[in-house]
Legacy VTK file of the C-alpha trace (Angstrom):
# vtk DataFile Version 3.0
C-alpha trace
ASCII
DATASET POLYDATA
POINTS 54 float
128.083 -70.538 -133.095
128.229 -67.771 -129.958
129.098 -67.829 -126.547
126.034 -67.502 -125.331
124.580 -70.328 -127.466
127.793 -72.577 -125.999
127.329 -71.496 -122.376
123.241 -72.474 -122.556
124.448 -76.379 -124.002
126.817 -77.040 -121.950
124.689 -75.730 -119.058
121.920 -78.283 -120.387
124.141 -81.054 -121.095
125.516 -80.869 -117.511
122.032 -80.802 -115.818
121.294 -83.319 -118.240
124.572 -85.718 -116.540
123.309 -84.842 -113.022
120.693 -85.741 -113.545
121.299 -88.917 -114.599
123.306 -89.330 -112.096
121.034 -88.423 -109.612
119.194 -90.706 -110.889
120.731 -93.536 -110.762
121.554 -93.435 -106.870
120.452 -95.978 -105.197
117.261 -95.137 -102.591
117.479 -94.022 -99.538
117.331 -96.712 -96.418
116.398 -95.465 -93.266
116.238 -91.791 -91.905
119.142 -89.102 -91.154
118.001 -87.473 -87.899
117.750 -83.558 -87.535
120.462 -84.002 -85.155
122.514 -86.024 -87.150
122.206 -83.728 -90.348
123.253 -80.675 -88.202
126.146 -82.746 -86.232
127.285 -83.380 -89.924
127.634 -79.957 -91.195
129.736 -78.687 -87.664
132.014 -81.257 -88.087
133.151 -80.187 -91.744
132.973 -76.976 -90.581
135.350 -78.109 -87.993
137.368 -79.117 -90.978
136.956 -76.405 -92.982
138.156 -73.943 -90.438
134.860 -72.045 -90.450
132.686 -71.425 -87.560
128.678 -71.025 -87.002
129.371 -67.524 -85.957
130.180 -66.755 -89.400
LINES 1 55
54 0 1 2 3 4 5 6 7 8 9 10 11 12 13 14 15 16 17 18 19 20 21 22 23 24 25 26 27 28 29 30 31 32 33 34 35 36 37 38 39 40 41 42 43 44 45 46 47 48 49 50 51 52 53
């Protein structure tokens, strides 16, 4: 089997695994505000030592 075919099969299997994993997650409870998402992104950037200024 060529490397190209092997890579395509591996990609397809990975997508199926991810789709299956996502399908098994519980339904989200409640909503998350835009401000909470931005706060989480800012916290992650701080933790990684990255700034919003680039």
